PDB file of N, CA, C and O in Angstrom:
ATOM      1  N   UNK A   1       0.695  -1.144  -0.060  1.00  0.00           N
ATOM      2  CA  UNK A   1      -0.004  -0.161   0.102  1.00  0.00           C
ATOM      3  C   UNK A   1       0.853   1.230  -0.040  1.00  0.00           C
ATOM      4  O   UNK A   1       1.921   1.340   0.562  1.00  0.00           O
ATOM      5  N   UNK A   2       0.432   2.098  -0.716  1.00  0.00           N
ATOM      6  CA  UNK A   2       1.263   3.399  -0.808  1.00  0.00           C
ATOM      7  C   UNK A   2       0.795   4.406   0.500  1.00  0.00           C
ATOM      8  O   UNK A   2      -0.301   4.397   1.060  1.00  0.00           O
ATOM      9  N   UNK A   3       1.935   5.248   0.797  1.00  0.00           N
ATOM     10  CA  UNK A   3       1.661   6.293   1.965  1.00  0.00           C
ATOM     11  C   UNK A   3       0.381   6.945   1.611  1.00  0.00           C
ATOM     12  O   UNK A   3       0.024   6.968   0.433  1.00  0.00           O
ATOM     13  N   UNK A   4      -0.399   7.524   2.633  1.00  0.00           N
ATOM     14  CA  UNK A   4      -1.589   8.290   2.438  1.00  0.00           C
ATOM     15  C   UNK A   4      -1.447   9.450   2.351  1.00  0.00           C
ATOM     16  O   UNK A   4      -0.343   9.768   2.793  1.00  0.00           O
ATOM     17  N   UNK A   5      -2.221  10.576   1.867  1.00  0.00           N
ATOM     18  CA  UNK A   5      -2.123  11.931   1.919  1.00  0.00           C
ATOM     19  C   UNK A   5      -3.008  12.650   2.571  1.00  0.00           C
ATOM     20  O   UNK A   5      -3.116  13.875   2.511  1.00  0.00           O
ATOM     21  N   UNK A   6      -3.795  11.751   3.341  1.00  0.00           N
ATOM     22  CA  UNK A   6      -5.004  12.349   4.279  1.00  0.00           C
ATOM     23  C   UNK A   6      -5.113  11.410   5.202  1.00  0.00           C
ATOM     24  O   UNK A   6      -4.530  10.353   4.964  1.00  0.00           O
ATOM     25  N   UNK A   7      -5.860  11.533   6.455  1.00  0.00           N
ATOM     26  CA  UNK A   7      -6.196  10.677   7.482  1.00  0.00           C
ATOM     27  C   UNK A   7      -7.048   9.493   6.943  1.00  0.00           C
ATOM     28  O   UNK A   7      -7.774   9.606   5.955  1.00  0.00           O
ATOM     29  N   UNK A   8      -6.925   8.494   7.574  1.00  0.00           N
ATOM     30  CA  UNK A   8      -7.650   7.265   7.420  1.00  0.00           C
ATOM     31  C   UNK A   8      -8.837   7.163   7.912  1.00  0.00           C
ATOM     32  O   UNK A   8      -8.781   7.536   9.084  1.00  0.00           O
ATOM     33  N   UNK A   9      -9.998   6.819   7.598  1.00  0.00           N
ATOM     34  CA  UNK A   9     -11.366   6.795   8.276  1.00  0.00           C
ATOM     35  C   UNK A   9     -11.768   5.448   8.031  1.00  0.00           C
ATOM     36  O   UNK A   9     -11.916   4.935   6.922  1.00  0.00           O
ATOM     37  N   UNK A  10     -11.957   4.838   9.300  1.00  0.00           N
ATOM     38  CA  UNK A  10     -12.410   3.323   9.450  1.00  0.00           C
ATOM     39  C   UNK A  10     -14.091   3.366   9.859  1.00  0.00           C
ATOM     40  O   UNK A  10     -14.609   3.975  10.795  1.00  0.00           O
ATOM     41  N   UNK A  11     -14.629   2.657   9.007  1.00  0.00           N
ATOM     42  CA  UNK A  11     -16.027   2.500   9.238  1.00  0.00           C
ATOM     43  C   UNK A  11     -16.352   1.042   9.817  1.00  0.00           C
ATOM     44  O   UNK A  11     -15.858   0.101   9.196  1.00  0.00           O
ATOM     45  N   UNK A  12     -17.011   0.805  10.768  1.00  0.00           N
ATOM     46  CA  UNK A  12     -17.219  -0.565  11.299  1.00  0.00           C
ATOM     47  C   UNK A  12     -18.795  -0.674  11.520  1.00  0.00           C
ATOM     48  O   UNK A  12     -19.308   0.382  11.891  1.00  0.00           O
ATOM     49  N   UNK A  13     -19.439  -1.486  11.401  1.00  0.00           N
ATOM     50  CA  UNK A  13     -20.764  -1.706  11.722  1.00  0.00           C
ATOM     51  C   UNK A  13     -20.973  -2.057  13.350  1.00  0.00           C
ATOM     52  O   UNK A  13     -20.475  -3.033  13.911  1.00  0.00           O
ATOM     53  N   UNK A  14     -21.712  -1.170  13.900  1.00  0.00           N
ATOM     54  CA  UNK A  14     -21.892  -1.710  15.382  1.00  0.00           C
ATOM     55  C   UNK A  14     -23.135  -2.441  15.719  1.00  0.00           C
ATOM     56  O   UNK A  14     -23.032  -3.633  16.006  1.00  0.00           O
ATOM     57  N   UNK A  15     -24.281  -1.878  15.720  1.00  0.00           N
ATOM     58  CA  UNK A  15     -25.421  -2.734  15.858  1.00  0.00           C
ATOM     59  C   UNK A  15     -26.151  -2.377  14.495  1.00  0.00           C
ATOM     60  O   UNK A  15     -25.635  -1.639  13.655  1.00  0.00           O
ATOM     61  N   UNK A  16     -27.117  -2.834  14.382  1.00  0.00           N
ATOM     62  CA  UNK A  16     -27.925  -3.066  13.036  1.00  0.00           C
ATOM     63  C   UNK A  16     -28.131  -1.484  12.806  1.00  0.00           C
ATOM     64  O   UNK A  16     -28.622  -0.762  13.674  1.00  0.00           O
ATOM     65  N   UNK A  17     -27.710  -1.026  11.561  1.00  0.00           N
ATOM     66  CA  UNK A  17     -27.759   0.432  11.092  1.00  0.00           C
ATOM     67  C   UNK A  17     -27.006   1.466  11.716  1.00  0.00           C
ATOM     68  O   UNK A  17     -27.143   2.623  11.320  1.00  0.00           O
ATOM     69  N   UNK A  18     -26.212   1.181  12.661  1.00  0.00           N
ATOM     70  CA  UNK A  18     -25.186   1.940  13.271  1.00  0.00           C
ATOM     71  C   UNK A  18     -23.846   2.017  12.814  1.00  0.00           C
ATOM     72  O   UNK A  18     -23.394   0.947  12.405  1.00  0.00           O
ATOM     73  N   UNK A  19     -23.089   3.002  12.775  1.00  0.00           N
ATOM     74  CA  UNK A  19     -21.683   2.963  12.431  1.00  0.00           C
ATOM     75  C   UNK A  19     -20.657   3.681  13.458  1.00  0.00           C
ATOM     76  O   UNK A  19     -21.173   4.380  14.330  1.00  0.00           O
ATOM     77  N   UNK A  20     -19.431   3.582  13.432  1.00  0.00           N
ATOM     78  CA  UNK A  20     -18.564   4.234  14.005  1.00  0.00           C
ATOM     79  C   UNK A  20     -17.540   4.749  13.082  1.00  0.00           C
ATOM     80  O   UNK A  20     -17.246   4.031  12.126  1.00  0.00           O
ATOM     81  N   UNK A  21     -16.951   5.892  13.222  1.00  0.00           N
ATOM     82  CA  UNK A  21     -15.873   6.510  12.295  1.00  0.00           C
ATOM     83  C   UNK A  21     -14.895   6.856  13.437  1.00  0.00           C
ATOM     84  O   UNK A  21     -15.189   7.278  14.556  1.00  0.00           O
ATOM     85  N   UNK A  22     -13.478   6.551  12.852  1.00  0.00           N
ATOM     86  CA  UNK A  22     -12.358   6.696  13.552  1.00  0.00           C
ATOM     87  C   UNK A  22     -11.486   7.365  12.498  1.00  0.00           C
ATOM     88  O   UNK A  22     -11.399   7.037  11.315  1.00  0.00           O
ATOM     89  N   UNK A  23     -10.822   8.408  13.153  1.00  0.00           N
ATOM     90  CA  UNK A  23      -9.660   9.178  12.195  1.00  0.00           C
ATOM     91  C   UNK A  23      -8.301   8.565  12.713  1.00  0.00           C
ATOM     92  O   UNK A  23      -7.936   8.594  13.889  1.00  0.00           O
ATOM     93  N   UNK A  24      -7.693   8.075  11.790  1.00  0.00           N
ATOM     94  CA  UNK A  24      -6.522   7.433  12.146  1.00  0.00           C
ATOM     95  C   UNK A  24      -5.452   7.771  10.961  1.00  0.00           C
ATOM     96  O   UNK A  24      -5.713   7.479   9.794  1.00  0.00           O
ATOM     97  N   UNK A  25      -4.337   8.352  11.304  1.00  0.00           N
ATOM     98  CA  UNK A  25      -3.361   8.472  10.479  1.00  0.00           C
ATOM     99  C   UNK A  25      -3.167  10.163  10.034  1.00  0.00           C
ATOM    100  O   UNK A  25      -4.102  10.955  10.154  1.00  0.00           O
ATOM    101  N   UNK A  26      -2.013  10.505   9.588  1.00  0.00           N
ATOM    102  CA  UNK A  26      -1.711  11.853   8.865  1.00  0.00           C
ATOM    103  C   UNK A  26      -1.118  11.542   7.520  1.00  0.00           C
ATOM    104  O   UNK A  26      -0.735  10.439   7.130  1.00  0.00           O
ATOM    105  N   UNK A  27      -1.103  12.664   6.880  1.00  0.00           N
ATOM    106  CA  UNK A  27      -0.391  12.721   5.613  1.00  0.00           C
ATOM    107  C   UNK A  27       1.144  11.861   5.620  1.00  0.00           C
ATOM    108  O   UNK A  27       2.007  12.151   6.449  1.00  0.00           O
ATOM    109  N   UNK A  28       1.311  10.975   4.775  1.00  0.00           N
ATOM    110  CA  UNK A  28       2.673  10.206   4.783  1.00  0.00           C
ATOM    111  C   UNK A  28       2.737   8.939   5.300  1.00  0.00           C
ATOM    112  O   UNK A  28       3.577   8.101   4.971  1.00  0.00           O
ATOM    113  N   UNK A  29       1.694   8.755   6.261  1.00  0.00           N
ATOM    114  CA  UNK A  29       1.382   7.510   7.045  1.00  0.00           C
ATOM    115  C   UNK A  29       1.141   6.287   5.958  1.00  0.00           C
ATOM    116  O   UNK A  29       0.468   6.456   4.940  1.00  0.00           O
ATOM    117  N   UNK A  30       1.706   5.172   6.265  1.00  0.00           N
ATOM    118  CA  UNK A  30       1.411   3.852   5.269  1.00  0.00           C
ATOM    119  C   UNK A  30       0.296   3.082   6.267  1.00  0.00           C
ATOM    120  O   UNK A  30       0.447   2.817   7.459  1.00  0.00           O
ATOM    121  N   UNK A  31      -0.796   2.824   5.470  1.00  0.00           N
ATOM    122  CA  UNK A  31      -1.775   1.736   6.030  1.00  0.00           C
ATOM    123  C   UNK A  31      -1.185   0.385   6.140  1.00  0.00           C
ATOM    124  O   UNK A  31      -0.736  -0.110   5.106  1.00  0.00           O
ATOM    125  N   UNK A  32      -1.122  -0.261   7.206  1.00  0.00           N
ATOM    126  CA  UNK A  32      -0.670  -1.649   7.661  1.00  0.00           C
ATOM    127  C   UNK A  32      -1.800  -2.350   8.368  1.00  0.00           C
ATOM    128  O   UNK A  32      -1.596  -2.620   9.552  1.00  0.00           O
ATOM    129  N   UNK A  33      -2.830  -2.653   7.899  1.00  0.00           N
ATOM    130  CA  UNK A  33      -3.851  -3.369   8.766  1.00  0.00           C
ATOM    131  C   UNK A  33      -3.412  -4.700   9.152  1.00  0.00           C
ATOM    132  O   UNK A  33      -2.519  -5.276   8.531  1.00  0.00           O
ATOM    133  N   UNK A  34      -3.993  -5.202  10.138  1.00  0.00           N
ATOM    134  CA  UNK A  34      -3.427  -6.493  10.754  1.00  0.00           C
ATOM    135  C   UNK A  34      -4.139  -6.818  11.989  1.00  0.00           C
ATOM    136  O   UNK A  34      -4.822  -6.002  12.608  1.00  0.00           O
ATOM    137  N   UNK A  35      -3.967  -7.968  12.308  1.00  0.00           N
ATOM    138  CA  UNK A  35      -4.834  -8.338  13.615  1.00  0.00           C
ATOM    139  C   UNK A  35      -3.635  -8.283  14.744  1.00  0.00           C
ATOM    140  O   UNK A  35      -2.982  -9.233  15.177  1.00  0.00           O
ATOM    141  N   UNK A  36      -3.548  -7.010  15.060  1.00  0.00           N
ATOM    142  CA  UNK A  36      -2.632  -6.717  16.133  1.00  0.00           C
ATOM    143  C   UNK A  36      -3.061  -7.372  17.545  1.00  0.00           C
ATOM    144  O   UNK A  36      -2.231  -7.860  18.312  1.00  0.00           O
ATOM    145  N   UNK A  37      -4.481  -7.329  17.811  1.00  0.00           N
ATOM    146  CA  UNK A  37      -4.966  -7.843  19.223  1.00  0.00           C
ATOM    147  C   UNK A  37      -5.200  -9.275  19.324  1.00  0.00           C
ATOM    148  O   UNK A  37      -5.517  -9.831  20.375  1.00  0.00           O
ATOM    149  N   UNK A  38      -5.029  -9.890  18.144  1.00  0.00           N
ATOM    150  CA  UNK A  38      -5.095 -11.537  18.074  1.00  0.00           C
ATOM    151  C   UNK A  38      -6.368 -11.902  18.284  1.00  0.00           C
ATOM    152  O   UNK A  38      -6.517 -12.945  18.920  1.00  0.00           O
ATOM    153  N   UNK A  39      -7.632 -11.150  17.812  1.00  0.00           N
ATOM    154  CA  UNK A  39      -9.030 -11.735  17.851  1.00  0.00           C
ATOM    155  C   UNK A  39      -9.548 -12.319  16.661  1.00  0.00           C
ATOM    156  O   UNK A  39     -10.688 -12.785  16.671  1.00  0.00           O
ATOM    157  N   UNK A  40      -8.737 -12.350  15.486  1.00  0.00           N
ATOM    158  CA  UNK A  40      -9.201 -12.852  14.308  1.00  0.00           C
ATOM    159  C   UNK A  40      -9.977 -11.808  13.410  1.00  0.00           C
ATOM    160  O   UNK A  40     -10.654 -12.115  12.428  1.00  0.00           O
ATOM    161  N   UNK A  41      -9.775 -10.514  13.898  1.00  0.00           N
ATOM    162  CA  UNK A  41     -10.546  -9.560  12.977  1.00  0.00           C
ATOM    163  C   UNK A  41      -9.167  -8.496  12.637  1.00  0.00           C
ATOM    164  O   UNK A  41      -8.198  -8.284  13.366  1.00  0.00           O
ATOM    165  N   UNK A  42      -9.448  -7.963  11.352  1.00  0.00           N
ATOM    166  CA  UNK A  42      -8.489  -6.989  11.070  1.00  0.00           C
ATOM    167  C   UNK A  42      -8.295  -5.511  11.883  1.00  0.00           C
ATOM    168  O   UNK A  42      -9.244  -4.746  11.714  1.00  0.00           O
ATOM    169  N   UNK A  43      -7.544  -5.164  12.471  1.00  0.00           N
ATOM    170  CA  UNK A  43      -7.493  -3.946  12.919  1.00  0.00           C
ATOM    171  C   UNK A  43      -6.891  -2.745  12.013  1.00  0.00           C
ATOM    172  O   UNK A  43      -5.876  -2.897  11.332  1.00  0.00           O
ATOM    173  N   UNK A  44      -7.586  -1.599  12.075  1.00  0.00           N
ATOM    174  CA  UNK A  44      -6.936  -0.471  11.256  1.00  0.00           C
ATOM    175  C   UNK A  44      -5.853  -0.053  11.927  1.00  0.00           C
ATOM    176  O   UNK A  44      -5.874   0.097  13.149  1.00  0.00           O
ATOM    177  N   UNK A  45      -4.647   0.208  11.080  1.00  0.00           N
ATOM    178  CA  UNK A  45      -3.394   0.603  11.446  1.00  0.00           C
ATOM    179  C   UNK A  45      -2.641   1.460  10.577  1.00  0.00           C
ATOM    180  O   UNK A  45      -2.826   1.337   9.366  1.00  0.00           O
ATOM    181  N   UNK A  46      -1.758   2.374  11.034  1.00  0.00           N
ATOM    182  CA  UNK A  46      -0.873   3.136   9.962  1.00  0.00           C
ATOM    183  C   UNK A  46       0.578   2.847  10.680  1.00  0.00           C
ATOM    184  O   UNK A  46       0.676   2.432  11.834  1.00  0.00           O
ATOM    185  N   UNK A  47       1.626   3.117   9.862  1.00  0.00           N
ATOM    186  CA  UNK A  47       2.854   3.113  10.218  1.00  0.00           C
ATOM    187  C   UNK A  47       3.591   4.494   9.920  1.00  0.00           C
ATOM    188  O   UNK A  47       3.570   4.865   8.746  1.00  0.00           O
ATOM    189  N   UNK A  48       4.146   5.177  10.720  1.00  0.00           N
ATOM    190  CA  UNK A  48       4.656   6.484  10.448  1.00  0.00           C
ATOM    191  C   UNK A  48       6.166   6.375  10.495  1.00  0.00           C
ATOM    192  O   UNK A  48       6.714   6.106  11.564  1.00  0.00           O
ATOM    193  N   UNK A  49       6.800   6.553   9.489  1.00  0.00           N
ATOM    194  CA  UNK A  49       8.244   6.407   9.110  1.00  0.00           C
ATOM    195  C   UNK A  49       9.030   7.546   9.877  1.00  0.00           C
ATOM    196  O   UNK A  49      10.201   7.341  10.194  1.00  0.00           O
ATOM    197  N   UNK A  50       8.471   8.620  10.149  1.00  0.00           N
ATOM    198  CA  UNK A  50       8.988   9.755  10.806  1.00  0.00           C
ATOM    199  C   UNK A  50       9.447   9.418  12.150  1.00  0.00           C
ATOM    200  O   UNK A  50      10.563   9.802  12.502  1.00  0.00           O
ATOM    201  N   UNK A  51       8.685   8.722  12.960  1.00  0.00           N
ATOM    202  CA  UNK A  51       9.070   8.398  14.222  1.00  0.00           C
ATOM    203  C   UNK A  51       9.054   6.876  14.433  1.00  0.00           C
ATOM    204  O   UNK A  51       9.211   6.377  15.548  1.00  0.00           O
ATOM    205  N   UNK A  52       8.855   6.154  13.306  1.00  0.00           N
ATOM    206  CA  UNK A  52       8.821   4.492  13.452  1.00  0.00           C
ATOM    207  C   UNK A  52       7.853   4.192  14.442  1.00  0.00           C
ATOM    208  O   UNK A  52       8.037   3.337  15.308  1.00  0.00           O
ATOM    209  N   UNK A  53       6.552   5.058  14.306  1.00  0.00           N
ATOM    210  CA  UNK A  53       5.438   4.500  15.262  1.00  0.00           C
ATOM    211  C   UNK A  53       4.483   3.674  14.530  1.00  0.00           C
ATOM    212  O   UNK A  53       4.287   3.784  13.320  1.00  0.00           O
ATOM    213  N   UNK A  54       3.902   2.852  15.290  1.00  0.00           N
ATOM    214  CA  UNK A  54       2.663   1.888  14.689  1.00  0.00           C
ATOM    215  C   UNK A  54       1.498   2.366  15.581  1.00  0.00           C
ATOM    216  O   UNK A  54       1.524   2.418  16.811  1.00  0.00           O
ATOM    217  N   UNK A  55       0.531   2.688  14.823  1.00  0.00           N
ATOM    218  CA  UNK A  55      -0.771   3.282  15.347  1.00  0.00           C
ATOM    219  C   UNK A  55      -1.884   2.515  15.120  1.00  0.00           C
ATOM    220  O   UNK A  55      -2.184   2.385  13.933  1.00  0.00           O
ATOM    221  N   UNK A  56      -2.648   1.916  16.011  1.00  0.00           N
ATOM    222  CA  UNK A  56      -3.691   1.027  15.502  1.00  0.00           C
ATOM    223  C   UNK A  56      -4.712   1.103  16.640  1.00  0.00           C
ATOM    224  O   UNK A  56      -4.389   1.428  17.783  1.00  0.00           O
ATOM    225  N   UNK A  57      -6.019   0.773  16.257  1.00  0.00           N
ATOM    226  CA  UNK A  57      -7.309   0.594  16.975  1.00  0.00           C
ATOM    227  C   UNK A  57      -7.512  -0.954  17.244  1.00  0.00           C
ATOM    228  O   UNK A  57      -7.199  -1.834  16.442  1.00  0.00           O
ATOM    229  N   UNK A  58      -8.021  -1.138  18.361  1.00  0.00           N
ATOM    230  CA  UNK A  58      -8.284  -2.718  18.853  1.00  0.00           C
ATOM    231  C   UNK A  58      -9.756  -2.970  18.301  1.00  0.00           C
ATOM    232  O   UNK A  58     -10.712  -2.280  18.655  1.00  0.00           O
ATOM    233  N   UNK A  59      -9.843  -4.018  17.405  1.00  0.00           N
ATOM    234  CA  UNK A  59     -11.121  -4.372  17.124  1.00  0.00           C
ATOM    235  C   UNK A  59     -11.778  -5.139  18.354  1.00  0.00           C
ATOM    236  O   UNK A  59     -12.989  -5.050  18.552  1.00  0.00           O
ATOM    237  N   UNK A  60     -10.912  -5.927  19.211  1.00  0.00           N
ATOM    238  CA  UNK A  60     -11.400  -6.717  20.326  1.00  0.00           C
ATOM    239  C   UNK A  60     -12.178  -5.731  21.366  1.00  0.00           C
ATOM    240  O   UNK A  60     -13.010  -6.181  22.153  1.00  0.00           O
ATOM    241  N   UNK A  61     -11.852  -4.408  21.308  1.00  0.00           N
ATOM    242  CA  UNK A  61     -12.589  -3.503  22.260  1.00  0.00           C
ATOM    243  C   UNK A  61     -13.334  -2.458  21.596  1.00  0.00           C
ATOM    244  O   UNK A  61     -13.399  -1.282  21.953  1.00  0.00           O
ATOM    245  N   UNK A  62     -13.917  -3.019  20.553  1.00  0.00           N
ATOM    246  CA  UNK A  62     -15.143  -2.221  19.705  1.00  0.00           C
ATOM    247  C   UNK A  62     -14.440  -0.872  19.300  1.00  0.00           C
ATOM    248  O   UNK A  62     -15.006   0.221  19.311  1.00  0.00           O
ATOM    249  N   UNK A  63     -13.158  -1.091  18.948  1.00  0.00           N
ATOM    250  CA  UNK A  63     -12.391   0.231  18.326  1.00  0.00           C
ATOM    251  C   UNK A  63     -12.239   1.362  19.261  1.00  0.00           C
ATOM    252  O   UNK A  63     -12.004   2.489  18.826  1.00  0.00           O
ATOM    253  N   UNK A  64     -12.365   1.114  20.571  1.00  0.00           N
ATOM    254  CA  UNK A  64     -12.174   2.063  21.642  1.00  0.00           C
ATOM    255  C   UNK A  64     -10.809   2.327  22.160  1.00  0.00           C
ATOM    256  O   UNK A  64     -10.399   3.316  22.768  1.00  0.00           O
ATOM    257  N   UNK A  65     -10.180   1.238  21.796  1.00  0.00           N
ATOM    258  CA  UNK A  65      -8.711   1.407  22.492  1.00  0.00           C
ATOM    259  C   UNK A  65      -7.781   1.643  21.375  1.00  0.00           C
ATOM    260  O   UNK A  65      -7.713   0.929  20.374  1.00  0.00           O
ATOM    261  N   UNK A  66      -6.975   2.828  21.640  1.00  0.00           N
ATOM    262  CA  UNK A  66      -5.900   3.351  20.522  1.00  0.00           C
ATOM    263  C   UNK A  66      -4.465   2.932  21.034  1.00  0.00           C
ATOM    264  O   UNK A  66      -4.205   3.139  22.219  1.00  0.00           O
ATOM    265  N   UNK A  67      -3.668   2.446  20.340  1.00  0.00           N
ATOM    266  CA  UNK A  67      -2.416   2.070  20.700  1.00  0.00           C
ATOM    267  C   UNK A  67      -1.236   2.670  19.952  1.00  0.00           C
ATOM    268  O   UNK A  67      -1.434   2.920  18.763  1.00  0.00           O
ATOM    269  N   UNK A  68      -0.189   2.906  20.400  1.00  0.00           N
ATOM    270  CA  UNK A  68       1.005   3.405  19.725  1.00  0.00           C
ATOM    271  C   UNK A  68       2.109   2.685  20.168  1.00  0.00           C
ATOM    272  O   UNK A  68       2.388   2.591  21.363  1.00  0.00           O
ATOM    273  N   UNK A  69       2.787   2.146  19.226  1.00  0.00           N
ATOM    274  CA  UNK A  69       4.098   1.348  19.525  1.00  0.00           C
ATOM    275  C   UNK A  69       5.210   1.899  18.773  1.00  0.00           C
ATOM    276  O   UNK A  69       5.070   2.158  17.578  1.00  0.00           O
ATOM    277  N   UNK A  70       6.285   2.094  19.371  1.00  0.00           N
ATOM    278  CA  UNK A  70       7.492   2.486  18.731  1.00  0.00           C
ATOM    279  C   UNK A  70       8.382   1.207  18.358  1.00  0.00           C
ATOM    280  O   UNK A  70       8.761   0.390  19.197  1.00  0.00           O
ATOM    281  N   UNK A  71       8.617   1.153  17.222  1.00  0.00           N
ATOM    282  CA  UNK A  71       9.528  -0.090  16.834  1.00  0.00           C
ATOM    283  C   UNK A  71      10.143   0.286  15.665  1.00  0.00           C
ATOM    284  O   UNK A  71       9.518   0.736  14.704  1.00  0.00           O
ATOM    285  N   UNK A  72      11.563   0.097  15.699  1.00  0.00           N
ATOM    286  CA  UNK A  72      12.379   0.305  14.501  1.00  0.00           C
ATOM    287  C   UNK A  72      13.204   1.510  14.662  1.00  0.00           C
ATOM    288  O   UNK A  72      13.263   2.180  15.693  1.00  0.00           O
ATOM    289  N   UNK A  73      13.896   1.760  13.463  1.00  0.00           N
ATOM    290  CA  UNK A  73      14.720   2.824  13.361  1.00  0.00           C
ATOM    291  C   UNK A  73      14.614   3.852  12.297  1.00  0.00           C
ATOM    292  O   UNK A  73      14.030   3.402  11.311  1.00  0.00           O
ATOM    293  N   UNK A  74      14.957   4.981  12.188  1.00  0.00           N
ATOM    294  CA  UNK A  74      14.809   5.679  11.191  1.00  0.00           C
ATOM    295  C   UNK A  74      15.421   5.168   9.980  1.00  0.00           C
ATOM    296  O   UNK A  74      16.564   4.711  10.002  1.00  0.00           O
ATOM    297  N   UNK A  75      14.627   5.230   8.782  1.00  0.00           N
ATOM    298  CA  UNK A  75      14.947   4.529   7.580  1.00  0.00           C
ATOM    299  C   UNK A  75      14.569   3.230   7.207  1.00  0.00           C
ATOM    300  O   UNK A  75      14.776   2.743   6.096  1.00  0.00           O
ATOM    301  N   UNK A  76      13.883   2.547   8.365  1.00  0.00           N
ATOM    302  CA  UNK A  76      13.330   1.359   8.129  1.00  0.00           C
ATOM    303  C   UNK A  76      12.143   1.613   7.056  1.00  0.00           C
ATOM    304  O   UNK A  76      11.673   2.728   6.829  1.00  0.00           O
ATOM    305  N   UNK A  77      11.778   0.554   6.504  1.00  0.00           N
ATOM    306  CA  UNK A  77      10.653   0.380   5.611  1.00  0.00           C
ATOM    307  C   UNK A  77       9.612  -0.616   6.291  1.00  0.00           C
ATOM    308  O   UNK A  77       9.992  -1.686   6.768  1.00  0.00           O
ATOM    309  N   UNK A  78       8.346  -0.231   6.311  1.00  0.00           N
ATOM    310  CA  UNK A  78       7.290  -0.977   6.903  1.00  0.00           C
ATOM    311  C   UNK A  78       7.024  -2.282   5.982  1.00  0.00           C
ATOM    312  O   UNK A  78       6.961  -2.188   4.756  1.00  0.00           O
ATOM    313  N   UNK A  79       6.876  -3.489   6.664  1.00  0.00           N
ATOM    314  CA  UNK A  79       6.594  -4.552   5.924  1.00  0.00           C
ATOM    315  C   UNK A  79       5.293  -4.630   5.174  1.00  0.00           C
ATOM    316  O   UNK A  79       4.330  -4.052   5.676  1.00  0.00           O
ATOM    317  N   UNK A  80       5.129  -5.314   3.955  1.00  0.00           N
ATOM    318  CA  UNK A  80       3.814  -5.617   3.161  1.00  0.00           C
ATOM    319  C   UNK A  80       3.082  -6.682   4.005  1.00  0.00           C
ATOM    320  O   UNK A  80       3.554  -7.563   4.723  1.00  0.00           O
ATOM    321  N   UNK A  81       1.785  -6.359   3.721  1.00  0.00           N
ATOM    322  CA  UNK A  81       0.937  -7.431   4.497  1.00  0.00           C
ATOM    323  C   UNK A  81       0.501  -7.028   5.883  1.00  0.00           C
ATOM    324  O   UNK A  81       0.820  -5.950   6.384  1.00  0.00           O
ATOM    325  N   UNK A  82      -0.221  -7.911   6.467  1.00  0.00           N
ATOM    326  CA  UNK A  82      -0.713  -7.770   7.814  1.00  0.00           C
ATOM    327  C   UNK A  82       0.183  -8.227   8.779  1.00  0.00           C
ATOM    328  O   UNK A  82       1.127  -8.945   8.451  1.00  0.00           O
ATOM    329  N   UNK A  83      -0.041  -7.837  10.119  1.00  0.00           N
ATOM    330  CA  UNK A  83       0.669  -8.355  11.224  1.00  0.00           C
ATOM    331  C   UNK A  83       0.452  -9.714  11.547  1.00  0.00           C
ATOM    332  O   UNK A  83      -0.661 -10.155  11.263  1.00  0.00           O
ATOM    333  N   UNK A  84       1.271 -10.479  12.079  1.00  0.00           N
ATOM    334  CA  UNK A  84       0.862 -11.823  12.386  1.00  0.00           C
ATOM    335  C   UNK A  84       0.997 -12.100  13.769  1.00  0.00           C
ATOM    336  O   UNK A  84       0.692 -13.208  14.209  1.00  0.00           O
TER     337      UNK A  84
END
């Protein structure tokens, strides 16, 4: 996936006919969706090269938990595919 030029918006059905919207990401972030919380569902996530930060929302908590993980070094390239 290419870096994004605007925030990522994630829409998930909650209850019948209801949706939630989450703002995730800034210009230049790379979308890296994956199952970061190991619940079998894809979590919306972005990787920010500027600070090697991984930002994701947990699907296991109805997308109410936002996590930031610093991992890597400047110059690293985010992997393709989802987290395992």
